N, CA and C atoms of all chains as a GROMACS GRO file, in nm:
protein
  588
    1MET      N    1  -1.429   0.490  -1.018
    1MET     CA    2  -1.537   0.421  -0.988
    1MET      C    3  -1.568   0.279  -1.019
    2THR      N    4  -1.577   0.176  -0.929
    2THR     CA    5  -1.604   0.055  -0.965
    2THR      C    6  -1.719   0.024  -1.004
    3THR      N    7  -1.745  -0.052  -1.120
    3THR     CA    8  -1.887  -0.076  -1.170
    3THR      C    9  -1.907  -0.223  -1.111
    4ASN      N   10  -2.062  -0.268  -1.139
    4ASN     CA   11  -2.066  -0.411  -1.079
    4ASN      C   12  -1.987  -0.521  -1.158
    5VAL      N   13  -1.984  -0.475  -1.288
    5VAL     CA   14  -1.898  -0.568  -1.365
    5VAL      C   15  -1.755  -0.586  -1.343
    6GLN      N   16  -1.705  -0.482  -1.302
    6GLN     CA   17  -1.578  -0.484  -1.236
    6GLN      C   18  -1.543  -0.561  -1.119
    7ALA      N   19  -1.655  -0.545  -1.047
    7ALA     CA   20  -1.631  -0.580  -0.887
    7ALA      C   21  -1.659  -0.747  -0.912
    8GLN      N   22  -1.742  -0.791  -1.002
    8GLN     CA   23  -1.767  -0.912  -1.023
    8GLN      C   24  -1.660  -0.974  -1.079
    9ALA      N   25  -1.584  -0.916  -1.167
    9ALA     CA   26  -1.470  -1.013  -1.256
    9ALA      C   27  -1.339  -0.974  -1.156
   10ARG      N   28  -1.325  -0.906  -1.057
   10ARG     CA   29  -1.256  -0.906  -0.933
   10ARG      C   30  -1.267  -1.025  -0.857
   11ALA      N   31  -1.395  -1.038  -0.801
   11ALA     CA   32  -1.434  -1.152  -0.726
   11ALA      C   33  -1.407  -1.273  -0.782
   12ALA      N   34  -1.424  -1.271  -0.942
   12ALA     CA   35  -1.393  -1.414  -0.991
   12ALA      C   36  -1.244  -1.445  -1.014
   13GLN      N   37  -1.145  -1.356  -0.976
   13GLN     CA   38  -1.007  -1.365  -1.020
   13GLN      C   39  -0.968  -1.398  -0.850
   14LYS      N   40  -1.023  -1.362  -0.765
   14LYS     CA   41  -0.969  -1.387  -0.625
   14LYS      C   42  -0.925  -1.502  -0.588
   15THR      N   43  -0.817  -1.543  -0.540
   15THR     CA   44  -0.754  -1.671  -0.531
   15THR      C   45  -0.750  -1.726  -0.383
   16THR      N   46  -0.811  -1.662  -0.296
   16THR     CA   47  -0.790  -1.690  -0.151
   16THR      C   48  -0.929  -1.617  -0.105
   17THR      N   49  -0.968  -1.714   0.016
   17THR     CA   50  -1.093  -1.661   0.088
   17THR      C   51  -1.028  -1.582   0.224
   18LEU      N   52  -0.910  -1.576   0.244
   18LEU     CA   53  -0.844  -1.505   0.335
   18LEU      C   54  -0.870  -1.354   0.317
   19PRO      N   55  -0.888  -1.262   0.425
   19PRO     CA   56  -0.873  -1.114   0.414
   19PRO      C   57  -0.758  -1.066   0.338
   20PRO      N   58  -0.762  -0.967   0.245
   20PRO     CA   59  -0.641  -0.926   0.195
   20PRO      C   60  -0.589  -0.858   0.271
   21ALA      N   61  -0.635  -0.771   0.390
   21ALA     CA   62  -0.552  -0.724   0.491
   21ALA      C   63  -0.467  -0.829   0.553
   22LEU      N   64  -0.513  -0.935   0.592
   22LEU     CA   65  -0.434  -1.054   0.652
   22LEU      C   66  -0.323  -1.077   0.579
   23ILE      N   67  -0.313  -1.105   0.459
   23ILE     CA   68  -0.236  -1.113   0.342
   23ILE      C   69  -0.107  -1.026   0.347
   24LEU      N   70  -0.181  -0.882   0.345
   24LEU     CA   71  -0.074  -0.792   0.371
   24LEU      C   72   0.022  -0.740   0.493
   25ILE      N   73  -0.037  -0.789   0.587
   25ILE     CA   74   0.010  -0.771   0.717
   25ILE      C   75   0.124  -0.898   0.730
   26ALA      N   76   0.086  -1.022   0.698
   26ALA     CA   77   0.173  -1.134   0.692
   26ALA      C   78   0.273  -1.099   0.614
   27GLY      N   79   0.247  -1.076   0.485
   27GLY     CA   80   0.368  -1.033   0.372
   27GLY      C   81   0.444  -0.933   0.428
   28TRP      N   82   0.420  -0.845   0.531
   28TRP     CA   83   0.504  -0.734   0.582
   28TRP      C   84   0.574  -0.800   0.683
   29LEU      N   85   0.505  -0.872   0.784
   29LEU     CA   86   0.588  -0.915   0.920
   29LEU      C   87   0.700  -1.025   0.863
   30ILE      N   88   0.656  -1.130   0.769
   30ILE     CA   89   0.759  -1.225   0.729
   30ILE      C   90   0.768  -1.214   0.567
   31PRO      N   91   0.878  -1.178   0.520
   31PRO     CA   92   0.900  -1.158   0.377
   31PRO      C   93   0.841  -1.295   0.284
   32GLY      N   94   0.766  -1.268   0.203
   32GLY     CA   95   0.718  -1.380   0.113
   32GLY      C   96   0.601  -1.471   0.167
   33ALA      N   97   0.561  -1.420   0.286
   33ALA     CA   98   0.434  -1.486   0.381
   33ALA      C   99   0.323  -1.459   0.277
   34GLY      N  100   0.285  -1.345   0.248
   34GLY     CA  101   0.156  -1.315   0.183
   34GLY      C  102   0.175  -1.402   0.037
   35HIS      N  103   0.258  -1.425  -0.035
   35HIS     CA  104   0.266  -1.502  -0.155
   35HIS      C  105   0.223  -1.670  -0.123
   36LEU      N  106   0.304  -1.687   0.002
   36LEU     CA  107   0.294  -1.857   0.044
   36LEU      C  108   0.138  -1.867   0.085
   37LEU      N  109   0.072  -1.770   0.163
   37LEU     CA  110  -0.059  -1.795   0.198
   37LEU      C  111  -0.154  -1.793   0.097
   38LEU      N  112  -0.083  -1.739  -0.048
   38LEU     CA  113  -0.201  -1.748  -0.156
   38LEU      C  114  -0.136  -1.858  -0.246
   39LYS      N  115  -0.062  -1.942  -0.166
   39LYS     CA  116  -0.020  -2.099  -0.247
   39LYS      C  117   0.072  -2.050  -0.367
   40LYS      N  118   0.131  -1.940  -0.372
   40LYS     CA  119   0.240  -1.917  -0.479
   40LYS      C  120   0.383  -1.952  -0.386
   41TRP      N  121   0.392  -2.098  -0.395
   41TRP     CA  122   0.529  -2.126  -0.316
   41TRP      C  123   0.665  -2.082  -0.364
   42ILE      N  124   0.677  -2.066  -0.512
   42ILE     CA  125   0.802  -2.064  -0.552
   42ILE      C  126   0.832  -1.912  -0.541
   43ARG      N  127   0.735  -1.801  -0.548
   43ARG     CA  128   0.741  -1.692  -0.537
   43ARG      C  129   0.763  -1.621  -0.401
   44GLY      N  130   0.688  -1.685  -0.308
   44GLY     CA  131   0.690  -1.651  -0.165
   44GLY      C  132   0.855  -1.712  -0.109
   45ALA      N  133   0.917  -1.820  -0.158
   45ALA     CA  134   1.039  -1.875  -0.137
   45ALA      C  135   1.143  -1.776  -0.175
   46LEU      N  136   1.129  -1.734  -0.301
   46LEU     CA  137   1.240  -1.674  -0.369
   46LEU      C  138   1.248  -1.531  -0.313
   47LEU      N  139   1.106  -1.465  -0.256
   47LEU     CA  140   1.102  -1.340  -0.214
   47LEU      C  141   1.172  -1.330  -0.062
   48PHE      N  142   1.126  -1.441   0.006
   48PHE     CA  143   1.186  -1.472   0.140
   48PHE      C  144   1.356  -1.464   0.134
   49VAL      N  145   1.402  -1.568   0.049
   49VAL     CA  146   1.528  -1.549   0.025
   49VAL      C  147   1.614  -1.428  -0.002
   50SER      N  148   1.541  -1.382  -0.103
   50SER     CA  149   1.602  -1.246  -0.164
   50SER      C  150   1.599  -1.144  -0.041
   51ILE      N  151   1.502  -1.130   0.012
   51ILE     CA  152   1.479  -1.022   0.129
   51ILE      C  153   1.584  -1.027   0.251
   52VAL      N  154   1.575  -1.163   0.310
   52VAL     CA  155   1.625  -1.218   0.427
   52VAL      C  156   1.780  -1.197   0.409
   53ALA      N  157   1.837  -1.229   0.271
   53ALA     CA  158   1.971  -1.239   0.237
   53ALA      C  159   2.002  -1.097   0.245
   54MET      N  160   1.917  -1.016   0.189
   54MET     CA  161   1.976  -0.859   0.186
   54MET      C  162   1.970  -0.808   0.319
   55PHE      N  163   1.884  -0.850   0.405
   55PHE     CA  164   1.897  -0.794   0.525
   55PHE      C  165   2.012  -0.852   0.602
   56GLY      N  166   2.028  -0.989   0.599
   56GLY     CA  167   2.154  -1.052   0.655
   56GLY      C  168   2.289  -1.000   0.584
   57ILE      N  169   2.284  -0.997   0.484
   57ILE     CA  170   2.410  -0.925   0.417
   57ILE      C  171   2.449  -0.787   0.456
   58GLY      N  172   2.326  -0.681   0.497
   58GLY     CA  173   2.356  -0.591   0.540
   58GLY      C  174   2.407  -0.554   0.688
   59LEU      N  175   2.347  -0.679   0.768
   59LEU     CA  176   2.397  -0.683   0.909
   59LEU      C  177   2.544  -0.723   0.918
   60VAL      N  178   2.577  -0.815   0.822
   60VAL     CA  179   2.726  -0.875   0.823
   60VAL      C  180   2.809  -0.779   0.788
   61LEU      N  181   2.773  -0.672   0.697
   61LEU     CA  182   2.850  -0.561   0.641
   61LEU      C  183   2.878  -0.472   0.766
   62LYS      N  184   2.807  -0.491   0.884
   62LYS     CA  185   2.801  -0.398   0.975
   62LYS      C  186   2.718  -0.259   0.925
   63GLY      N  187   2.629  -0.276   0.860
   63GLY     CA  188   2.503  -0.172   0.849
   63GLY      C  189   2.444  -0.135   0.962
   64LYS      N  190   2.391  -0.015   0.962
   64LYS     CA  191   2.323   0.030   1.083
   64LYS      C  192   2.156   0.012   1.062
   65VAL      N  193   2.126  -0.011   1.188
   65VAL     CA  194   1.942  -0.046   1.220
   65VAL      C  195   1.923   0.079   1.269
   66TYR      N  196   1.828   0.158   1.220
   66TYR     CA  197   1.798   0.281   1.252
   66TYR      C  198   1.692   0.279   1.390
   67ALA      N  199   1.689   0.340   1.459
   67ALA     CA  200   1.575   0.353   1.573
   67ALA      C  201   1.494   0.461   1.574
   68PRO      N  202   1.386   0.435   1.612
   68PRO     CA  203   1.274   0.561   1.605
   68PRO      C  204   1.349   0.702   1.628
   69ASN      N  205   1.298   0.792   1.543
   69ASN     CA  206   1.393   0.934   1.594
   69ASN      C  207   1.342   1.015   1.520
   70THR      N  208   1.353   1.148   1.571
   70THR     CA  209   1.303   1.286   1.535
   70THR      C  210   1.411   1.375   1.495
   71ALA      N  211   1.520   1.303   1.440
   71ALA     CA  212   1.652   1.387   1.430
   71ALA      C  213   1.657   1.434   1.276
   72GLU      N  214   1.738   1.409   1.202
   72GLU     CA  215   1.738   1.438   1.059
   72GLU      C  216   1.635   1.360   0.968
   73LEU      N  217   1.574   1.437   0.854
   73LEU     CA  218   1.476   1.391   0.759
   73LEU      C  219   1.541   1.236   0.723
   74LEU      N  220   1.662   1.246   0.670
   74LEU     CA  221   1.727   1.112   0.612
   74LEU      C  222   1.724   1.003   0.705
   75ASP      N  223   1.748   1.030   0.846
   75ASP     CA  224   1.742   0.935   0.931
   75ASP      C  225   1.596   0.900   0.975
   76MET      N  226   1.499   0.977   0.942
   76MET     CA  227   1.376   0.920   0.984
   76MET      C  228   1.337   0.825   0.847
   77LEU      N  229   1.346   0.886   0.724
   77LEU     CA  230   1.312   0.776   0.619
   77LEU      C  231   1.377   0.666   0.607
   78ASN      N  232   1.484   0.654   0.660
   78ASN     CA  233   1.578   0.543   0.676
   78ASN      C  234   1.501   0.453   0.776
   79PHE      N  235   1.486   0.480   0.914
   79PHE     CA  236   1.386   0.413   0.985
   79PHE      C  237   1.251   0.361   0.939
   80VAL      N  238   1.188   0.458   0.841
   80VAL     CA  239   1.088   0.383   0.776
   80VAL      C  240   1.113   0.258   0.681
   81GLY      N  241   1.214   0.292   0.631
   81GLY     CA  242   1.262   0.187   0.532
   81GLY      C  243   1.272   0.058   0.594
   82ASP      N  244   1.381   0.069   0.720
   82ASP     CA  245   1.414  -0.026   0.807
   82ASP      C  246   1.294  -0.109   0.866
   83LEU      N  247   1.212  -0.031   0.882
   83LEU     CA  248   1.052  -0.091   0.969
   83LEU      C  249   1.001  -0.189   0.852
   84GLY      N  250   0.989  -0.143   0.703
   84GLY     CA  251   0.967  -0.233   0.619
   84GLY      C  252   1.009  -0.400   0.615
   85THR      N  253   1.098  -0.423   0.689
   85THR     CA  254   1.136  -0.564   0.700
   85THR      C  255   1.052  -0.629   0.803
   86GLY      N  256   0.974  -0.583   0.868
   86GLY     CA  257   0.873  -0.630   0.950
   86GLY      C  258   0.957  -0.714   1.054
   87LEU      N  259   0.912  -0.843   1.094
   87LEU     CA  260   0.997  -0.914   1.201
   87LEU      C  261   1.114  -0.902   1.227
   88LEU      N  262   1.184  -0.881   1.090
   88LEU     CA  263   1.340  -0.870   1.080
   88LEU      C  264   1.408  -0.768   1.182
   89TYR      N  265   1.318  -0.659   1.170
   89TYR     CA  266   1.346  -0.547   1.205
   89TYR      C  267   1.354  -0.536   1.361
   90PHE      N  268   1.249  -0.614   1.418
   90PHE     CA  269   1.233  -0.609   1.554
   90PHE      C  270   1.306  -0.710   1.646
   91ILE      N  271   1.345  -0.817   1.549
   91ILE     CA  272   1.450  -0.933   1.603
   91ILE      C  273   1.594  -0.834   1.610
   92ALA      N  274   1.628  -0.786   1.501
   92ALA     CA  275   1.751  -0.715   1.510
   92ALA      C  276   1.785  -0.614   1.616
   93ARG      N  277   1.647  -0.535   1.644
   93ARG     CA  278   1.648  -0.434   1.743
   93ARG      C  279   1.673  -0.500   1.887
   94ALA      N  280   1.593  -0.600   1.876
   94ALA     CA  281   1.586  -0.687   2.017
   94ALA      C  282   1.718  -0.758   2.057
   95PHE      N  283   1.799  -0.783   1.959
   95PHE     CA  284   1.941  -0.848   1.978
   95PHE      C  285   2.065  -0.742   1.970
   96ASP      N  286   2.024  -0.582   1.950
   96ASP     CA  287   2.102  -0.478   1.935
   96ASP      C  288   2.204  -0.497   1.810
   97LEU      N  289   2.137  -0.570   1.696
   97LEU     CA  290   2.246  -0.574   1.598
   97LEU      C  291   2.211  -0.458   1.513
   98GLY      N  292   2.330  -0.439   1.438
   98GLY     CA  293   2.341  -0.300   1.316
   98GLY      C  294   2.342  -0.191   1.431
   99GLN      N  295   2.422  -0.161   1.547
   99GLN     CA  296   2.414  -0.045   1.639
   99GLN      C  297   2.553  -0.001   1.626
  100ALA      N  298   2.653  -0.035   1.556
  100ALA     CA  299   2.786   0.006   1.567
  100ALA      C  300   2.776   0.123   1.458
  101ALA      N  301   2.873   0.219   1.485
  101ALA     CA  302   2.894   0.335   1.412
  101ALA      C  303   2.964   0.303   1.285
  102VAL      N  304   2.891   0.352   1.184
  102VAL     CA  305   2.938   0.341   1.036
  102VAL      C  306   3.043   0.419   1.009
  103GLN      N  307   3.157   0.350   0.986
  103GLN     CA  308   3.296   0.410   0.962
  103GLN      C  309   3.341   0.395   0.820
  104ILE      N  310   3.314   0.288   0.762
  104ILE     CA  311   3.374   0.259   0.612
  104ILE      C  312   3.272   0.248   0.531
  105ALA      N  313   3.328   0.246   0.399
  105ALA     CA  314   3.216   0.265   0.280
  105ALA      C  315   3.137   0.143   0.288
  106ILE      N  316   3.184   0.016   0.319
  106ILE     CA  317   3.126  -0.124   0.296
  106ILE      C  318   3.006  -0.117   0.400
  107ALA      N  319   3.015  -0.038   0.523
  107ALA     CA  320   2.922  -0.067   0.631
  107ALA      C  321   2.825   0.036   0.577
  108ASP      N  322   2.851   0.135   0.501
  108ASP     CA  323   2.726   0.250   0.428
  108ASP      C  324   2.669   0.152   0.317
  109TYR      N  325   2.742   0.059   0.266
  109TYR     CA  326   2.662  -0.023   0.183
  109TYR      C  327   2.553  -0.130   0.253
  110GLY      N  328   2.604  -0.179   0.353
  110GLY     CA  329   2.524  -0.254   0.452
  110GLY      C  330   2.414  -0.162   0.496
  111THR      N  331   2.414  -0.043   0.540
  111THR     CA  332   2.316   0.023   0.580
  111THR      C  333   2.184   0.030   0.461
  112LYS      N  334   2.255   0.050   0.347
  112LYS     CA  335   2.175   0.061   0.233
  112LYS      C  336   2.109  -0.066   0.183
  113PHE      N  337   2.171  -0.186   0.200
  113PHE     CA  338   2.129  -0.312   0.188
  113PHE      C  339   2.004  -0.313   0.278
  114ILE      N  340   2.008  -0.292   0.415
  114ILE     CA  341   1.899  -0.296   0.514
  114ILE      C  342   1.776  -0.199   0.461
  115VAL      N  343   1.794  -0.092   0.434
  115VAL     CA  344   1.698  -0.004   0.396
  115VAL      C  345   1.633  -0.075   0.260
  116VAL      N  346   1.688  -0.119   0.178
  116VAL     CA  347   1.626  -0.125   0.045
  116VAL      C  348   1.562  -0.283   0.079
  117ALA      N  349   1.607  -0.356   0.161
  117ALA     CA  350   1.528  -0.487   0.175
  117ALA      C  351   1.404  -0.450   0.256
  118GLY      N  352   1.390  -0.370   0.338
  118GLY     CA  353   1.262  -0.316   0.384
  118GLY      C  354   1.172  -0.258   0.279
  119LEU      N  355   1.212  -0.171   0.177
  119LEU     CA  356   1.136  -0.135   0.085
  119LEU      C  357   1.085  -0.233   0.004
  120LEU      N  358   1.190  -0.325  -0.042
  120LEU     CA  359   1.136  -0.436  -0.131
  120LEU      C  360   1.015  -0.505  -0.075
  121ASN      N  361   1.054  -0.522   0.086
  121ASN     CA  362   0.947  -0.622   0.151
  121ASN      C  363   0.809  -0.552   0.129
  122ILE      N  364   0.820  -0.420   0.156
  122ILE     CA  365   0.671  -0.354   0.142
  122ILE      C  366   0.623  -0.389  -0.008
  123ILE      N  367   0.702  -0.377  -0.126
  123ILE     CA  368   0.657  -0.382  -0.254
  123ILE      C  369   0.591  -0.536  -0.289
  124ALA      N  370   0.691  -0.617  -0.188
  124ALA     CA  371   0.609  -0.777  -0.213
  124ALA      C  372   0.495  -0.786  -0.147
  125ALA      N  373   0.485  -0.718  -0.040
  125ALA     CA  374   0.350  -0.732   0.042
  125ALA      C  375   0.220  -0.689  -0.025
  126VAL      N  376   0.261  -0.576  -0.073
  126VAL     CA  377   0.146  -0.512  -0.169
  126VAL      C  378   0.129  -0.565  -0.299
  127ASP      N  379   0.208  -0.633  -0.344
  127ASP     CA  380   0.208  -0.715  -0.450
  127ASP      C  381   0.103  -0.844  -0.410
  128ALA      N  382   0.144  -0.914  -0.278
  128ALA     CA  383   0.039  -0.996  -0.232
  128ALA      C  384  -0.108  -0.957  -0.206
  129HIS      N  385  -0.108  -0.849  -0.183
  129HIS     CA  386  -0.254  -0.787  -0.160
  129HIS      C  387  -0.310  -0.793  -0.270
  130SER      N  388  -0.242  -0.722  -0.397
  130SER     CA  389  -0.308  -0.704  -0.518
  130SER      C  390  -0.340  -0.831  -0.577
  131LEU      N  391  -0.275  -0.939  -0.551
  131LEU     CA  392  -0.329  -1.080  -0.579
  131LEU      C  393  -0.442  -1.127  -0.525
  132ALA      N  394  -0.450  -1.099  -0.392
  132ALA     CA  395  -0.556  -1.152  -0.307
  132ALA      C  396  -0.696  -1.068  -0.322
  133THR      N  397  -0.691  -0.942  -0.372
  133THR     CA  398  -0.793  -0.862  -0.409
  133THR      C  399  -0.827  -0.875  -0.586
  134GLY      N  400  -0.761  -0.946  -0.622
  134GLY     CA  401  -0.765  -0.995  -0.784
  134GLY      C  402  -0.726  -0.852  -0.874
  135ARG      N  403  -0.652  -0.744  -0.821
  135ARG     CA  404  -0.604  -0.661  -0.904
  135ARG      C  405  -0.503  -0.701  -0.994
  136LYS      N  406  -0.418  -0.783  -0.939
  136LYS     CA  407  -0.329  -0.845  -1.027
  136LYS      C  408  -0.343  -0.983  -1.101
  137ALA      N  409  -0.337  -1.000  -1.196
  137ALA     CA  410  -0.396  -1.122  -1.254
  137ALA      C  411  -0.369  -1.256  -1.201
  138SER      N  412  -0.238  -1.284  -1.172
  138SER     CA  413  -0.188  -1.419  -1.135
  138SER      C  414  -0.034  -1.382  -1.073
  139MET      N  415   3.320  -0.990   0.756
  139MET     CA  416   3.302  -0.994   0.651
  139MET      C  417   3.330  -0.882   0.552
  140THR      N  418   3.417  -0.913   0.444
  140THR     CA  419   3.461  -0.807   0.363
  140THR      C  420   3.443  -0.839   0.215
  141ILE      N  421   3.378  -0.750   0.142
  141ILE     CA  422   3.327  -0.744   0.010
  141ILE      C  423   3.353  -0.672  -0.088
  142SER      N  424   3.371  -0.704  -0.212
  142SER     CA  425   3.479  -0.598  -0.301
  142SER      C  426   3.302  -0.503  -0.345
  143HIS      N  427   3.338  -0.384  -0.412
  143HIS     CA  428   3.254  -0.306  -0.417
  143HIS      C  429   3.158  -0.356  -0.556
  144PHE      N  430   3.234  -0.435  -0.643
  144PHE     CA  431   3.159  -0.499  -0.750
  144PHE      C  432   3.082  -0.614  -0.702
  145GLY      N  433   3.134  -0.673  -0.592
  145GLY     CA  434   3.069  -0.778  -0.538
  145GLY      C  435   2.938  -0.742  -0.471
  146ALA      N  436   2.942  -0.606  -0.423
  146ALA     CA  437   2.821  -0.566  -0.335
  146ALA      C  438   2.709  -0.529  -0.444
  147VAL      N  439   2.748  -0.466  -0.564
  147VAL     CA  440   2.665  -0.446  -0.688
  147VAL      C  441   2.606  -0.562  -0.733
  148LEU      N  442   2.672  -0.671  -0.748
  148LEU     CA  443   2.610  -0.793  -0.779
  148LEU      C  444   2.498  -0.852  -0.710
  149LEU      N  445   2.566  -0.851  -0.571
  149LEU     CA  446   2.442  -0.905  -0.485
  149LEU      C  447   2.321  -0.806  -0.479
  150PHE      N  448   2.345  -0.676  -0.461
  150PHE     CA  449   2.226  -0.604  -0.454
  150PHE      C  450   2.132  -0.604  -0.576
  151SER      N  451   2.194  -0.617  -0.690
  151SER     CA  452   2.138  -0.632  -0.836
  151SER      C  453   2.064  -0.739  -0.844
  152LEU      N  454   2.104  -0.864  -0.797
  152LEU     CA  455   2.068  -0.991  -0.802
  152LEU      C  456   1.927  -0.997  -0.714
  153PHE      N  457   1.930  -0.971  -0.588
  153PHE     CA  458   1.822  -0.979  -0.507
  153PHE      C  459   1.701  -0.879  -0.547
  154THR      N  460   1.750  -0.761  -0.586
  154THR     CA  461   1.647  -0.660  -0.612
  154THR      C  462   1.586  -0.707  -0.776
  155SER      N  463   1.641  -0.771  -0.821
  155SER     CA  464   1.596  -0.779  -0.956
  155SER      C  465   1.499  -0.922  -0.943
  156VAL      N  466   1.534  -0.973  -0.866
  156VAL     CA  467   1.440  -1.106  -0.822
  156VAL      C  468   1.300  -1.049  -0.788
  157VAL      N  469   1.308  -0.953  -0.680
  157VAL     CA  470   1.197  -0.894  -0.630
  157VAL      C  471   1.105  -0.802  -0.731
  158PHE      N  472   1.173  -0.751  -0.796
  158PHE     CA  473   1.128  -0.672  -0.896
  158PHE      C  474   1.054  -0.740  -1.027
  159GLY      N  475   1.126  -0.850  -1.073
  159GLY     CA  476   1.056  -0.942  -1.138
  159GLY      C  477   0.928  -1.003  -1.114
  160ILE      N  478   0.921  -1.048  -0.988
  160ILE     CA  479   0.821  -1.128  -0.930
  160ILE      C  480   0.696  -1.007  -0.938
  161THR      N  481   0.733  -0.917  -0.877
  161THR     CA  482   0.637  -0.802  -0.816
  161THR      C  483   0.595  -0.728  -0.964
  162MET      N  484   0.648  -0.702  -1.051
  162MET     CA  485   0.612  -0.609  -1.168
  162MET      C  486   0.554  -0.690  -1.271
  163ARG      N  487   0.550  -0.824  -1.278
  163ARG     CA  488   0.496  -0.893  -1.408
  163ARG      C  489   0.397  -1.024  -1.345
  164SER      N  490   0.325  -1.071  -1.443
  164SER     CA  491   0.215  -1.166  -1.399
  164SER      C  492   0.244  -1.282  -1.465
  165GLU      N  493   0.324  -1.317  -1.568
  165GLU     CA  494   0.340  -1.433  -1.620
  165GLU      C  495   0.483  -1.493  -1.574
  166PRO      N  496   0.492  -1.589  -1.535
  166PRO     CA  497   0.621  -1.652  -1.499
  166PRO      C  498   0.736  -1.612  -1.610
  167LYS      N  499   0.722  -1.640  -1.727
  167LYS     CA  500   0.829  -1.610  -1.828
  167LYS      C  501   0.849  -1.466  -1.838
  168MET      N  502   0.754  -1.370  -1.820
  168MET     CA  503   0.795  -1.230  -1.837
  168MET      C  504   0.842  -1.179  -1.690
  169MET      N  505   0.831  -1.267  -1.607
  169MET     CA  506   0.905  -1.224  -1.467
  169MET      C  507   1.058  -1.260  -1.475
  170ILE      N  508   1.086  -1.364  -1.544
  170ILE     CA  509   1.214  -1.386  -1.557
  170ILE      C  510   1.289  -1.282  -1.666
  171ARG      N  511   1.225  -1.247  -1.766
  171ARG     CA  512   1.258  -1.148  -1.851
  171ARG      C  513   1.305  -1.042  -1.784
  172PHE      N  514   1.182  -0.997  -1.718
  172PHE     CA  515   1.208  -0.854  -1.662
  172PHE      C  516   1.294  -0.840  -1.545
  173GLY      N  517   1.317  -0.968  -1.473
  173GLY     CA  518   1.436  -0.991  -1.381
  173GLY      C  519   1.573  -0.964  -1.431
  174ALA      N  520   1.573  -1.019  -1.559
  174ALA     CA  521   1.703  -1.038  -1.602
  174ALA      C  522   1.754  -0.900  -1.660
  175PHE      N  523   1.639  -0.830  -1.722
  175PHE     CA  524   1.652  -0.711  -1.777
  175PHE      C  525   1.698  -0.604  -1.660
  176CYS      N  526   1.624  -0.605  -1.552
  176CYS     CA  527   1.669  -0.495  -1.437
  176CYS      C  528   1.806  -0.541  -1.379
  177PHE      N  529   1.838  -0.669  -1.384
  177PHE     CA  530   1.984  -0.723  -1.337
  177PHE      C  531   2.082  -0.653  -1.447
  178ALA      N  532   2.064  -0.668  -1.562
  178ALA     CA  533   2.149  -0.603  -1.651
  178ALA      C  534   2.167  -0.464  -1.658
  179LEU      N  535   2.044  -0.407  -1.636
  179LEU     CA  536   2.041  -0.228  -1.597
  179LEU      C  537   2.128  -0.200  -1.494
  180PHE      N  538   2.082  -0.277  -1.373
  180PHE     CA  539   2.173  -0.237  -1.262
  180PHE      C  540   2.305  -0.246  -1.285
  181VAL      N  541   2.365  -0.371  -1.303
  181VAL     CA  542   2.513  -0.383  -1.322
  181VAL      C  543   2.565  -0.293  -1.461
  182GLY      N  544   2.500  -0.296  -1.555
  182GLY     CA  545   2.556  -0.223  -1.678
  182GLY      C  546   2.552  -0.072  -1.641
  183GLY      N  547   2.446  -0.024  -1.565
  183GLY     CA  548   2.466   0.123  -1.523
  183GLY      C  549   2.546   0.157  -1.445
  184THR      N  550   2.588   0.047  -1.354
  184THR     CA  551   2.708   0.077  -1.238
  184THR      C  552   2.832   0.114  -1.302
  185ILE      N  553   2.850   0.009  -1.404
  185ILE     CA  554   2.990   0.000  -1.495
  185ILE      C  555   2.981   0.112  -1.584
  186ALA      N  556   2.870   0.143  -1.634
  186ALA     CA  557   2.888   0.279  -1.717
  186ALA      C  558   2.920   0.408  -1.627
  187ALA      N  559   2.846   0.404  -1.516
  187ALA     CA  560   2.869   0.525  -1.430
  187ALA      C  561   2.998   0.511  -1.372
  188SER      N  562   3.067   0.443  -1.355
  188SER     CA  563   3.234   0.416  -1.309
  188SER      C  564   3.300   0.458  -1.415
  189TRP      N  565   3.276   0.429  -1.524
  189TRP     CA  566   3.373   0.469  -1.648
  189TRP      C  567   3.355   0.606  -1.669
  190LEU      N  568   3.232   0.692  -1.648
  190LEU     CA  569   3.179   0.809  -1.668
  190LEU      C  570   3.298   0.882  -1.576
  191MET      N  571   3.260   0.833  -1.441
  191MET     CA  572   3.374   0.892  -1.329
  191MET      C  573   3.480   0.904  -1.347
  192TRP      N  574   3.561   0.787  -1.383
  192TRP     CA  575   3.699   0.765  -1.437
  192TRP      C  576   3.719   0.860  -1.539
  193LEU      N  577   3.649   0.888  -1.647
  193LEU     CA  578   3.677   0.976  -1.731
  193LEU      C  579   3.671   1.116  -1.680
  194ILE      N  580   3.587   1.140  -1.594
  194ILE     CA  581   3.589   1.295  -1.540
  194ILE      C  582   3.719   1.326  -1.476
  195LYS      N  583   3.751   1.234  -1.399
  195LYS     CA  584   3.875   1.245  -1.310
  195LYS      C  585   3.995   1.256  -1.386
  196HIS      N  586   3.987   1.180  -1.510
  196HIS     CA  587   4.119   1.192  -1.593
  196HIS      C  588   4.110   1.295  -1.705
   0.00000   0.00000   0.00000
């Protein structure tokens, strides 16, 4: 339960007037955008480069981009992970990227790169949200 | 594009460690330290697991 003192302390630590939900959604749609909105330029740029590079390497390695499905549990979880990349996922789907069958180990690595890029992007978006609400110090 | 298995480990570890460092610590100095720690654990853990599998096989 949040006391008045805690609420005041959090309000004092807030770094932006933008709604935290907007920061969260921006961070999800574009990797690092949440931090950029909070004027954390270096962090935002590093997150953007890291997540986009992981996603790009995954595609270049011929990794699979999962579509919505109700098949096996792991396929559904992989789809959720992929969805974490935000706009990158929708762009990949729009251009039919990552649709080739995975036949070699390196391509399987590519699939994992894409899924992990999505999961890392979710962590980054939540981190930006925590900064916006004042839950995280700086 | 072809990439060695160890190259894939290095790239994966690098990018993942950058995100972990930024998101799991508050101070820039601690971010760098934690990122380096994660990178060392990823790469070191993979090498250790590889040697373990080699020993099991032989």
